[in-house]
C-alpha positions as CSV (number, residue, x, y, z in Angstrom):
1,M,48.5,11.2,-18.9
2,P,45.5,9.3,-17.7
3,I,42.2,8.8,-19.6
4,Y,39.2,10.5,-18.0
5,S,35.5,9.9,-18.9
6,Y,33.1,12.7,-19.3
7,Q,29.3,12.8,-19.9
8,C,27.4,15.7,-21.4
9,A,24.4,17.0,-19.4
10,A,22.8,18.4,-22.6
11,C,22.9,15.4,-25.0
12,G,24.0,12.6,-22.7
13,L,27.0,11.5,-24.8
14,R,29.8,9.8,-22.9
15,F,33.3,10.2,-24.2
16,D,36.9,9.8,-23.0
17,R,39.8,12.3,-23.1
18,L,43.5,11.9,-22.4
19,R,44.2,14.8,-20.1
20,K,46.8,16.0,-17.6
21,M,45.8,15.2,-14.0
22,S,45.8,19.0,-13.2
23,E,43.2,19.6,-15.9
24,S,40.9,16.6,-15.1
25,D,38.4,18.5,-13.0
26,S,37.9,21.3,-15.4
27,P,34.9,20.9,-17.8
28,Q,35.6,19.4,-21.2
29,D,33.5,20.5,-24.2
30,C,31.2,17.8,-25.6
31,V,32.4,16.4,-28.9
32,E,28.8,16.2,-30.1
33,C,27.1,19.5,-29.1
34,G,29.9,21.6,-27.6
35,T,28.3,22.0,-24.2
36,P,30.7,21.7,-21.2
37,A,30.7,18.1,-19.9
38,R,31.6,17.1,-16.4
39,K,34.1,14.3,-15.4
40,M,32.5,11.1,-14.4
41,V,33.6,9.1,-11.4
42,T,35.1,5.9,-12.7
43,A,36.7,2.7,-11.4
44,A,40.4,2.6,-10.4
45,A,42.8,2.9,-13.2
46,F,43.9,-0.3,-14.9
47,T,45.5,-1.3,-18.2
48,F,44.9,-3.9,-20.8
49,N,47.8,-6.1,-21.9
50,H,46.4,-6.5,-25.5
51,P,48.2,-3.9,-27.5
52,A,47.0,-5.3,-30.8
53,S,43.3,-5.0,-29.9
54,Q,43.5,-2.0,-27.6
55,T,45.6,0.5,-29.5
56,R,43.7,3.6,-28.2
57,G,43.4,2.6,-24.5
58,M,40.3,1.4,-22.8
59,A,37.4,0.7,-25.2
60,P,33.7,0.4,-24.3
61,P,32.0,-3.0,-24.5
62,S,30.8,-3.9,-28.0
63,T,27.3,-2.5,-28.4
64,G,27.0,-3.1,-32.1
65,T,28.1,0.4,-33.0
66,S,31.4,1.7,-34.1
67,D,33.9,3.8,-32.2
68,D,33.4,6.6,-34.7
69,W,30.5,8.7,-33.6
70,N,30.5,10.7,-36.8
71,Y,30.1,7.5,-38.8
72,D,27.3,6.4,-36.5
73,K,25.6,9.8,-36.9
74,A,25.8,9.6,-40.6
75,I,24.2,6.2,-40.6
76,G,21.5,7.5,-38.3
77,R,20.8,10.5,-40.5
78,D,20.7,8.3,-43.6
79,A,18.2,5.9,-42.0
80,A,16.0,8.8,-40.8
81,R,16.0,10.2,-44.4
82,R,15.1,6.9,-45.9
83,W,12.3,6.3,-43.4
84,E,11.0,9.8,-44.2
85,H,10.9,8.9,-47.9
86,I,9.1,5.6,-47.1
87,G,6.5,7.6,-45.1
88,Q,6.0,10.0,-48.0
89,R,5.4,7.1,-50.4
90,I,2.9,5.5,-48.0
91,D,1.1,8.9,-47.7
92,R,1.0,9.2,-51.5
93,K,-0.5,5.7,-51.9
94,R,-3.1,6.4,-49.2
95,Q,-4.1,9.6,-51.0
96,V,-4.6,7.8,-54.3
97,I,-6.7,5.1,-52.6
98,A,-8.8,7.8,-50.8
99,D,-9.3,9.5,-54.2
100,N,-10.5,6.2,-55.8
101,P,-13.1,4.6,-53.5
102,G,-13.2,0.8,-53.7
103,S,-9.5,0.5,-54.6
104,T,-6.9,-1.1,-52.5
105,G,-3.1,-1.2,-52.4
106,Y,-3.2,-4.1,-54.8
107,D,-4.8,-1.9,-57.4
108,L,-2.0,0.6,-57.4
109,S,0.8,0.8,-59.9
110,R,3.9,3.0,-59.6
111,N,4.6,5.4,-62.5
112,P,8.1,6.2,-63.8
113,D,8.0,9.6,-62.1
114,G,7.3,8.0,-58.7
115,S,3.6,8.8,-58.5
116,Y,0.9,6.2,-58.2
117,R,-2.2,5.4,-60.2
118,V,-5.0,2.8,-60.1
119,M,-4.6,0.0,-62.6
120,Q,-7.2,-0.9,-65.1
121,P,-9.0,-4.3,-64.7
122,A,-6.8,-6.0,-67.4
123,E,-3.6,-4.6,-65.7
124,R,-4.8,-5.9,-62.3
125,A,-5.4,-9.4,-63.7
126,Q,-1.9,-9.4,-65.2
127,S,-0.5,-8.2,-61.8
128,E,-2.4,-11.0,-60.0
129,A,-1.1,-13.6,-62.4
130,G,2.5,-12.4,-61.8
131,R,2.0,-12.6,-58.1
132,A,0.6,-16.1,-58.4
133,L,3.6,-17.2,-60.5
134,G,6.0,-15.6,-58.0
135,A,4.4,-17.5,-55.2
136,E,4.7,-20.8,-57.1
137,V,8.4,-20.1,-57.8
138,Q,9.0,-19.3,-54.1
139,K,7.3,-22.6,-53.1
140,A,9.5,-24.5,-55.6
141,I,12.6,-22.8,-54.2
142,Q,11.7,-23.6,-50.6
143,A,10.9,-27.2,-51.5
144,E,14.3,-27.5,-53.2
145,K,16.1,-26.1,-50.1
146,K,14.3,-28.6,-47.9
147,G,15.2,-31.4,-50.3
148,D,11.6,-32.2,-51.2
149,G,12.0,-31.4,-54.9
């Protein structure tokens, strides 16, 4: 049985199916959204002589994604969820800064419950000292990597 390529008009997903020639023109349900997808016009049939690397027939060119669409979808959903959390944290920081005129992001400290507060002047001085020490350590590491140290 030959492999036919289909593209969903609803979500745009392209996928391949191993089907009988007599069934090739009938619509195939999209593996992503279930909408009937139509057969694409493809180049003449050919085969690969690399059975070790092509165990499932023709493969698309490497695009940096896997062949497992469900895996890629899970990664995408996870990334979207993480970016949403980052956006929520930024919004909370902006609100604390807006509620405390004259403060900046450098004045904020994160509480154990995930909320933010404005540090007292003594805490801010300790924080600045820690940042300065961290910057010196980074300079020393970079100098060591370059062979200057």
